[in-house]
C-alpha positions, 0 to 999 in steps of 0.5 A, a space after each residue: 610732574 616730578 622726575 627723580 634722577 641722579 643726574 638732574 641735567 637730563 630731566 632739565 634738558 627735556 623740560 621737566 619743571 620739578 626734579 628730585 635729586 636721586 642717589 645713584 644711577 643704578 639705585 635712584 631712590 635708595 642706597 644699598 650701602 646703608 642698613 635696611 632701615 637707613 635705606 628705607 628712611 632715605 627712600 621715604 625722604 626722596 618720596 616725600 620730597 617728590 610729593 612736596 615738589 608736586 605741591 610747589 608752584 614753579 615757573 622754571 625747572 627746579 631741583 629739589 634735594 631730599 637732603 636739603 629740603 625741610 619735609 613735613 612728616 607724614 601723618 600716620 593713619 590708624 
């Protein structure tokens, strides 16, 4: 399981092993101050980080930061 949270200490206290750092409490997977395309890009980066976190073995609570994590690009399907 992966939890996305703007306040990572909350999922840590409930025992989540994989935590993806979100942006803001009121807008966890985006930033309304960005352009529409920038907001969508940030949303996809957070989503890819969450998928990457699911595929990563962890032994203790681990925080994945979408801005620091190297994420493989999703292949496009035609």
